[in-house]
C-alpha positions in Angstrom: 14.3 21.4 20.6 12.8 22.0 17.1 12.0 18.7 15.4 12.8 18.4 11.7 9.7 17.8 9.6 9.4 15.0 7.2 9.3 17.4 4.2 12.5 19.1 5.3 14.2 15.8 6.0 13.1 14.4 2.6 14.3 17.5 0.8 17.7 17.2 2.5 18.1 13.6 1.4 16.9 14.3 -2.1 19.8 16.7 -2.6 22.1 13.7 -2.4 22.9 11.6 -5.5 20.3 8.9 -5.7 21.3 6.9 -8.8 21.9 3.6 -7.2 22.4 0.0 -8.2 22.7 -2.6 -5.5 25.1 -0.6 -3.3 24.9 2.4 -1.1 26.4 5.5 -2.7 29.5 3.6 -3.6 29.8 1.8 -0.3 29.4 -2.0 0.0 26.0 -3.1 1.2 25.7 -4.9 4.6 24.8 -8.1 2.8 25.3 -9.5 -0.7 22.6 -10.2 -3.3 19.7 -12.3 -2.2 19.3 -15.1 -4.8 15.9 -16.5 -5.7 15.4 -19.6 -7.8 12.4 -18.1 -9.5 14.1 -15.2 -11.2 15.1 -11.7 -10.1 17.8 -11.3 -7.5 17.7 -8.4 -5.0 20.5 -6.7 -3.0 20.5 -4.3 0.0 20.8 -0.7 -0.9 21.3 1.9 1.8 19.3 5.0 0.8 19.1 6.9 4.0 22.0 6.6 6.5 20.8 5.2 9.8 17.7 3.7 8.2 17.0 0.2 7.0 18.3 -0.6 3.5 16.0 -1.1 0.6 15.9 -4.5 -1.1 16.1 -3.5 -4.7 16.3 -5.8 -7.8 20.0 -6.2 -8.5 21.9 -5.4 -11.7 19.6 -2.5 -12.4 19.9 1.2 -11.7 17.2 3.0 -9.7 16.5 6.6 -8.8 14.5 7.5 -5.6 11.6 9.7 -6.6 9.3 9.7 -3.5 9.7 8.6 0.1 8.4 8.9 3.6 10.8 7.8 6.3 8.4 9.0 9.1 11.2 10.9 10.9 9.1 13.9 12.1 6.7 14.1 15.1 3.5 14.0 13.2 2.0 12.7 9.9 3.3 14.7 6.9 0.0 16.0 5.5 1.8 17.3 2.4 2.1 13.6 1.5 -0.9 11.8 3.0 -4.6 12.3 3.3 -7.2 10.3 5.2 -9.7 8.2 3.4 -13.0 8.7 5.2 -15.7 7.9 2.6 -16.8 4.8 0.8 -18.8 5.4 -2.3 -19.8 8.9 -1.3 -20.9 7.9 2.2 -19.1 8.5 5.4 -17.4 5.2 6.5 -17.7 5.5 10.2 -15.1 2.7 10.8 -12.5 4.8 9.0 -10.6 7.0 11.5 -10.4 10.7 11.0 -7.5 13.0 12.1 -9.6 13.9 15.2 -9.5 10.2 16.3 -5.8 10.5 17.0 -5.3 6.9 15.8 -2.1 7.8 13.8 1.2 8.6 15.6 4.6 9.3 14.2 7.5 8.8 16.6 11.0 7.3 16.8 11.1 7.2 12.9 8.0 5.0 12.6 4.4 5.5 11.6 2.0 3.8 14.1 -1.6 3.1 12.9 -3.7 2.1 15.8 -7.1 0.4 16.2 -9.2 2.5 18.5 -12.7 2.3 20.1 -14.6 5.6 20.2 -16.7 6.6 23.2 -19.8 5.5 21.4 -18.4 2.0 21.0 -17.4 2.3 17.3 -14.1 0.7 16.3 -12.0 2.6 13.8 -8.6 2.8 12.3 -6.9 4.9 9.6 -6.7 4.6 5.9 -4.0 6.9 4.4 -3.5 7.7 0.8 -1.6 10.0 -1.5 -4.5 10.6 -3.9 -8.2 9.9 -4.3 -10.8 8.4 -6.6 -14.5 8.9 -7.0 -15.5 6.7 -4.1 -13.6 9.1 -1.7 -15.8 12.1 -2.7 -19.0 12.8 -0.8 -22.0 13.0 -3.1 -24.0 16.2 -3.1 -27.8 16.0 -2.6 -28.6 18.0 -5.7 -30.8 15.9 -8.1 -31.2 18.9 -10.4 -27.5 19.5 -10.8 -25.5 18.2 -13.7 -22.6 16.9 -11.6 -23.2 15.2 -8.3 -19.6 15.7 -6.9 -18.2 18.6 -5.0 -14.7 20.1 -5.6 -12.1 17.4 -5.4 -8.6 17.4 -3.9 -5.5 17.4 -6.1 -3.4 14.2 -5.7 -0.4 14.6 -3.5 1.5 11.9 -5.3 0.8 9.6 -8.3 3.3 7.7 -10.3 3.6 5.2 -13.2 6.0 2.2 -13.3 9.0 1.7 -11.1 9.6 0.0 -7.8 7.3 0.4 -4.8 8.5 -0.7 -1.4 7.3 -0.6 2.2 9.0 -1.9 5.3 6.4 -2.6 8.1 5.4 -4.7 11.1 2.0 -6.4 10.7 -0.8 -6.1 13.2 -0.3 -8.3 16.2 -4.0 -9.2 17.1 -6.9 -10.6 15.1 -10.0 -8.6 14.3 -8.6 -6.1 11.9 -6.3 -6.1 8.8 -3.6 -4.0 7.1 -2.5 -3.3 3.5 0.0 -1.6 1.2 -1.5 -1.0 -2.2 -2.3 1.3 -5.1 -5.3 2.7 -7.0 -5.8 5.2 -9.8 -8.2 8.1 -9.9 -9.7 6.6 -13.1 -10.3 3.2 -11.6 -13.1 1.5 -13.6 -13.9 4.4 -15.8 -13.6 2.3 -19.0 -13.4 -1.4 -19.8 -9.7 -1.1 -20.9 -7.7 -1.5 -17.7 -4.6 -0.4 -19.4 -6.0 3.1 -19.6 -8.5 3.1 -16.7 -5.9 1.6 -14.3 -5.8 -1.4 -12.0 -5.8 -1.8 -8.2 -2.4 -3.2 -7.2 -2.5 -5.1 -3.8 1.2 -5.3 -2.9 0.6 -6.5 0.6 -2.6 -7.6 2.4 -2.7 -9.2 5.8 -6.1 -10.4 6.9 -4.9 -12.8 9.5 -2.1 -12.4 12.1 1.3 -13.2 10.7 0.1 -14.0 7.2 -0.1 -12.2 3.9 -2.2 -13.4 1.0 -1.2 -13.5 -2.7 -0.9 -10.2 -4.5 -4.3 -9.3 -6.2 -5.2 -7.0 -9.0 -8.7 -5.5 -9.6 -9.8 -3.9 -12.8 -12.9 -2.7 -14.7 -14.5 -1.5 -11.5 -15.9 -3.7 -8.8 -19.3 -4.7 -10.3 -20.5 -6.8 -13.3 -17.5 -5.9 -15.5 -15.0 -6.8 -12.8 -11.7 -8.4 -14.0 -9.3 -9.9 -11.4 -6.0 -11.8 -11.4 -3.2 -12.4 -8.9 0.4 -13.4 -8.3 1.0 -16.3 -7.9 -1.6 -17.1 -10.5 -4.8 -18.7 -9.4 -5.7 -21.8 -11.4 -8.9 -21.6 -13.4 -12.0 -22.6 -11.5 -10.2 -22.4 -8.1 -12.1 -20.9 -5.2 -10.6 -17.5 -4.3 -10.9 -18.0 -0.5 -9.3 -21.4 -0.6 -6.6 -20.2 -2.9 -5.7 -17.3 -0.6 -5.7 -19.5 2.4 -3.5 -22.2 0.8 -1.1 -19.7 -0.7 -0.7 -17.3 2.2 2.8 -16.6 3.3 3.5 -17.1 7.0 5.7 -14.4 8.6 7.0 -13.6 12.1 4.5 -11.1 13.3 7.1 -9.6 15.7 9.6 -8.6 13.0 9.6 -6.0 10.3 9.1 -7.2 6.7 9.8 -5.6 3.3 7.2 -5.8 0.5 8.0 -4.6 -3.0 6.5 -4.5 -6.4 8.4 -3.9 -9.7 5.9 -2.4 -12.1 7.1 -2.5 -15.7 5.3 -1.8 -19.0 5.1 -5.5 -19.6 4.2 -6.8 -16.2 4.5 -6.9 -12.4 7.0 -8.8 -10.2 6.5 -9.0 -6.4 9.0 -9.4 -3.6 8.7 -10.4 0.1 11.8 -9.7 2.2 13.9 -9.5 -0.9 12.8 -12.7 -2.5 10.7 -12.9 -5.6 7.2 -14.2 -4.8 5.5 -15.8 -7.8 6.1 -15.2 -11.5 5.9 -12.0 -13.4 2.3 -11.4 -14.3 0.4 -9.1 -16.6 0.6 -10.8 -20.0 -1.4 -13.9 -19.3 -5.0 -14.7 -20.2 -7.3 -12.3 -18.4 -4.4 -10.1 -17.3 -3.4 -6.5 -18.1 -0.9 -3.9 -17.1 -1.9 -0.4 -16.0 -0.4 2.4 -18.1 -1.6 5.3 -16.0 -0.4 7.0 -12.9 -1.6 5.6 -9.6 -1.5 6.7 -5.9 -0.2 4.9 -2.9 -2.2 3.7 0.1 -1.4 2.4 3.6 -4.6 1.2 5.2 -6.0 -0.7 8.2 -9.6 -1.7 8.7 -11.7 -3.3 11.4 -13.5 -6.4 10.3 -16.2 -6.6 8.8 -18.2 -3.4 8.7 -18.0 -3.4 4.9 -20.1 -6.5 4.6 -23.7 -6.5 3.5 -23.4 -3.2 1.6 -21.5 -1.5 4.4 -24.0 -2.5 7.1 -21.9 -5.3 8.6 -21.1 -5.7 12.3 -17.7 -5.7 13.9 -16.2 -9.0 14.8 -15.9 -10.2 18.4 -12.1 -10.0 18.4 -12.1 -6.2 18.1 -12.4 -5.5 21.8 -9.2 -7.4 22.7 -7.4 -5.7 19.7 -8.0 -2.1 20.8 -4.6 -0.4 20.9 -2.9 -2.8 18.6 -0.7 -1.2 15.9 0.3 -1.6 12.3 3.8 0.0 12.2 5.5 1.3 9.1 9.2 2.1 8.9 9.2 3.6 5.4 7.5 3.8 2.0 9.8 4.4 -1.0 9.2 4.7 -4.7 11.9 4.4 -7.3 12.2 4.8 -11.1 14.4 2.4 -13.0 17.0 4.2 -14.9 17.7 2.5 -18.3 
């Protein structure tokens, strides 16, 4: 039997009317609006029949502009590429396509932790675009430009609602994330025009997600960072993350969303607003440029000590563990 590819399936659904506001194509949603004392209410919106509903901010209209439902039998490479480099050098703990650590089956994306025959632990980092640190540097000291030809982004977008439904990793030793970067990250000291890293979901410990972090002005001496919920001035970042982590049932799928508007960012976990809208406070900013989407996993902590760190002891027991994604969807708000 011929299996329908993700691209064919997505095209088929994109032919349907996708102007939606809290209900599914005129049908009542399975559940009513989800109230939250902190502000924005969400409601279930069925986008793809037979698939889990999106949890969209209610009383607004949205148009689906990009999606991957992972309904094929392999990764859709028209949408995703592998991140394999870190600042121009091969990151040997980032899996390549040849590692077979990514599997698409039963409507789900499975990202696995593997151990290569040489003993190296690795897992995949998937992205819809790239920035300078993804590009291998050429050993050409006499050349004017140290970078080879770059790939064109497969998907970038500005503003809207970004959503992922996933099941977190089950074992310690590695971590998972759903996030965004821009190709121009850190290229100037104005994060509005250079872009900002948006960490929509990061899970460093089993069954936990930390607050939503933003990183701007590069990752060096000019670094600017803030988060939602807001971190008090002078607070230790590690202590703040630990004290404000959200505990989740690791065996269940959870929905993580970010509403990116010109005046700020609002985050949601399982349909409930998490923290206040941020972006206009002291030391904060809002990206005004297009960014790409990432689904990443990573073995701890090879990136330590300038990428010379050692893997943690828990990795052996975690081999074969999976970070599982049901869908990634991107919406524009229609005013």
